[in-house]
C-alpha distance (Angstrom), angle and dihedral (degrees) to the residues before:
residue distance angle dihedral
M1 . . .
P2 3.81 . .
D3 3.81 91.3 .
G4 3.83 93.8 45.7
T5 3.81 94.9 -103.8
V6 3.81 124.1 129.6
E7 3.81 119.6 -170.6
L8 3.81 117.5 -157.4
T9 3.78 139.6 -179.5
G10 3.76 125.6 -153.2
Q11 3.76 146.8 135.9
H12 3.78 136.6 -85.6
R13 3.80 134.3 -171.4
A14 3.81 105.8 -103.8
R15 3.81 111.4 -147.7
C16 3.84 86.4 -12.9
A17 3.80 87.3 -75.5
T18 3.81 116.6 81.3
D19 3.80 138.0 24.7
R20 3.79 113.7 -109.0
E21 3.80 134.8 173.2
L22 3.80 129.2 -90.5
R23 3.79 138.6 178.5
A24 3.77 123.2 -147.8
T25 3.80 138.3 -174.3
L26 3.79 125.8 -154.2
K27 3.82 115.2 -165.9
D28 3.79 121.2 -163.6
F29 3.82 89.2 -24.3
T30 3.81 87.8 -79.4
T31 3.80 107.1 79.8
W32 3.81 123.6 54.1
H33 3.81 126.1 -174.0
A34 3.81 124.9 175.8
S35 3.80 128.9 -179.4
L36 3.78 138.0 173.2
D37 3.80 115.9 -89.3
R38 3.78 104.5 -154.3
R39 3.83 97.5 172.2
L40 3.81 95.6 93.3
D41 3.81 91.9 35.7
R42 3.83 91.3 56.8
A43 3.80 92.8 46.6
L44 3.81 93.0 51.2
D45 3.82 92.3 42.4
S46 3.81 87.9 59.2
W47 3.83 87.7 59.4
G48 3.81 91.9 52.2
V49 3.81 100.0 -98.2
R50 3.81 108.8 154.3
G51 3.80 101.2 155.7
D52 3.78 133.3 63.6
I53 3.78 122.0 -32.2
G54 3.77 105.5 -143.9
D55 3.77 139.8 178.0
R56 3.78 122.4 -14.0
S57 3.76 133.0 -157.7
L58 3.79 125.7 -160.7
F59 3.79 119.3 -145.4
Q60 3.79 140.0 165.6
L61 3.83 119.0 -116.9
G62 3.77 108.8 -177.1
P63 3.79 108.0 -52.2
H64 3.82 93.5 -21.0
R65 3.81 130.8 88.3
Q66 3.80 111.2 -136.9
T67 3.80 134.2 -167.6
L68 3.79 121.5 -145.4
T69 3.81 109.8 -159.1
E70 3.78 132.2 -168.7
S71 3.81 111.7 -139.3
Q72 3.80 142.1 158.8
Q73 3.79 126.3 -130.6
């Protein structure tokens, strides 16, 4: 945060029904911008996930970074 910018990820309630991903940027603790992050949503949709997308954990498996995601079909 040397330039006063914090980047965050989180969840929002899409259509007041299901949890979906978002990305947000906070600049100098005065300006906030959030937007949908559909990358993970699209990937999980291709596996048949239609319910909530929940917590995620990042981990290293060999040389690759992996994401373990809780989701509901």
